[in-house]
BALOBA-1460 file (C-alpha; in Angstrom, 3 decimals):
// residues 87
<rec num="1" residu="x" x="-7.044" y="-12.096" z="-2.926"/>
<rec num="2" residu="x" x="-9.405" y="-13.887" z="-5.237"/>
<rec num="3" residu="x" x="-12.672" y="-12.759" z="-6.750"/>
<rec num="4" residu="x" x="-14.291" y="-16.215" z="-6.566"/>
<rec num="5" residu="x" x="-13.859" y="-19.388" z="-4.481"/>
<rec num="6" residu="x" x="-13.071" y="-21.234" z="-7.729"/>
<rec num="7" residu="x" x="-10.088" y="-18.969" z="-8.480"/>
<rec num="8" residu="x" x="-8.829" y="-19.454" z="-4.922"/>
<rec num="9" residu="x" x="-9.141" y="-23.252" z="-5.263"/>
<rec num="10" residu="x" x="-7.316" y="-23.175" z="-8.609"/>
<rec num="11" residu="x" x="-4.406" y="-21.390" z="-6.899"/>
<rec num="12" residu="x" x="-4.247" y="-23.146" z="-3.498"/>
<rec num="13" residu="x" x="-6.372" y="-26.260" z="-3.901"/>
<rec num="14" residu="x" x="-8.970" y="-27.182" z="-1.310"/>
<rec num="15" residu="x" x="-8.631" y="-24.718" z="1.579"/>
<rec num="16" residu="x" x="-10.538" y="-22.564" z="4.020"/>
<rec num="17" residu="x" x="-11.528" y="-19.109" z="2.910"/>
<rec num="18" residu="x" x="-12.605" y="-15.791" z="4.327"/>
<rec num="19" residu="x" x="-15.191" y="-13.909" z="2.289"/>
<rec num="20" residu="x" x="-15.911" y="-10.197" z="2.549"/>
<rec num="21" residu="x" x="-16.641" y="-7.252" z="0.299"/>
<rec num="22" residu="x" x="-13.764" y="-5.436" z="-1.334"/>
<rec num="23" residu="x" x="-14.608" y="-2.262" z="0.573"/>
<rec num="24" residu="x" x="-14.561" y="-4.085" z="3.924"/>
<rec num="25" residu="x" x="-11.260" y="-5.755" z="3.087"/>
<rec num="26" residu="x" x="-9.602" y="-2.444" z="2.217"/>
<rec num="27" residu="x" x="-10.876" y="-0.884" z="5.452"/>
<rec num="28" residu="x" x="-9.194" y="-3.686" z="7.422"/>
<rec num="29" residu="x" x="-5.808" y="-3.438" z="5.692"/>
<rec num="30" residu="x" x="-3.155" y="-1.175" z="7.222"/>
<rec num="31" residu="x" x="-2.222" y="1.987" z="5.309"/>
<rec num="32" residu="x" x="0.050" y="1.274" z="2.373"/>
<rec num="33" residu="x" x="-0.546" y="-2.488" z="2.239"/>
<rec num="34" residu="x" x="-1.434" y="-3.880" z="-1.154"/>
<rec num="35" residu="x" x="-3.055" y="-7.053" z="-2.396"/>
<rec num="36" residu="x" x="-3.089" y="-8.749" z="-5.782"/>
<rec num="37" residu="x" x="-6.519" y="-9.550" z="-7.178"/>
<rec num="38" residu="x" x="-6.638" y="-12.910" z="-8.978"/>
<rec num="39" residu="x" x="-2.844" y="-13.297" z="-9.350"/>
<rec num="40" residu="x" x="-3.030" y="-16.274" z="-11.733"/>
<rec num="41" residu="x" x="-5.339" y="-14.629" z="-14.263"/>
<rec num="42" residu="x" x="-4.641" y="-12.339" z="-17.206"/>
<rec num="43" residu="x" x="-6.871" y="-9.715" z="-15.605"/>
<rec num="44" residu="x" x="-4.824" y="-9.701" z="-12.346"/>
<rec num="45" residu="x" x="-4.592" y="-6.297" z="-10.766"/>
<rec num="46" residu="x" x="-2.627" y="-4.911" z="-7.817"/>
<rec num="47" residu="x" x="-4.744" y="-2.933" z="-5.380"/>
<rec num="48" residu="x" x="-2.942" y="-0.598" z="-3.004"/>
<rec num="49" residu="x" x="-4.792" y="0.488" z="0.083"/>
<rec num="50" residu="x" x="-4.574" y="4.135" z="1.078"/>
<rec num="51" residu="x" x="-1.179" y="5.644" z="0.480"/>
<rec num="52" residu="x" x="0.834" y="7.024" z="3.354"/>
<rec num="53" residu="x" x="-0.076" y="10.740" z="3.541"/>
<rec num="54" residu="x" x="2.641" y="13.155" z="2.327"/>
<rec num="55" residu="x" x="2.854" y="14.799" z="5.760"/>
<rec num="56" residu="x" x="3.710" y="11.434" z="7.320"/>
<rec num="57" residu="x" x="6.400" y="10.802" z="4.696"/>
<rec num="58" residu="x" x="7.837" y="14.266" z="5.361"/>
<rec num="59" residu="x" x="7.935" y="13.645" z="9.122"/>
<rec num="60" residu="x" x="9.716" y="10.313" z="8.591"/>
<rec num="61" residu="x" x="12.266" y="12.017" z="6.357"/>
<rec num="62" residu="x" x="12.924" y="14.797" z="8.890"/>
<rec num="63" residu="x" x="13.305" y="12.249" z="11.703"/>
<rec num="64" residu="x" x="15.749" y="10.206" z="9.593"/>
<rec num="65" residu="x" x="17.820" y="13.262" z="8.701"/>
<rec num="66" residu="x" x="17.872" y="14.401" z="12.324"/>
<rec num="67" residu="x" x="19.039" y="11.025" z="13.636"/>
<rec num="68" residu="x" x="21.528" y="10.308" z="10.861"/>
<rec num="69" residu="x" x="22.896" y="13.833" z="10.504"/>
<rec num="70" residu="x" x="22.448" y="13.525" z="6.757"/>
<rec num="71" residu="x" x="20.869" y="16.087" z="4.514"/>
<rec num="72" residu="x" x="20.231" y="15.025" z="0.975"/>
<rec num="73" residu="x" x="19.417" y="16.760" z="-2.226"/>
<rec num="74" residu="x" x="15.936" y="17.252" z="-3.567"/>
<rec num="75" residu="x" x="14.312" y="13.843" z="-3.781"/>
<rec num="76" residu="x" x="10.719" y="12.620" z="-3.841"/>
<rec num="77" residu="x" x="10.182" y="12.980" z="-0.094"/>
<rec num="78" residu="x" x="11.801" y="16.408" z="0.306"/>
<rec num="79" residu="x" x="9.785" y="17.539" z="-2.708"/>
<rec num="80" residu="x" x="6.646" y="16.462" z="-0.844"/>
<rec num="81" residu="x" x="7.844" y="18.413" z="2.201"/>
<rec num="82" residu="x" x="8.209" y="21.572" z="0.121"/>
<rec num="83" residu="x" x="4.787" y="21.071" z="-1.426"/>
<rec num="84" residu="x" x="3.216" y="20.683" z="2.018"/>
<rec num="85" residu="x" x="4.899" y="23.864" z="3.313"/>
<rec num="86" residu="x" x="3.518" y="25.818" z="0.341"/>
<rec num="87" residu="x" x="-0.039" y="24.705" z="1.039"/>
């Protein structure tokens, strides 16, 4: 995504554009999808929309372990599961 029409044109040339506020854009993006702000500039910055909630990650992990028959050691997801059970 680009902060100005000029930055967009510098990257893609003459093209159509869609303009909105940053807040509106982030509301429209699916959970976990990121965008790069002004990718050609020194001030470029990745912006990640809402992270997937830890409970969702834990459920995905449990489903995977159930279907694959695998149980792993303590990793980032199982650590999140333990944290959620403690809460």
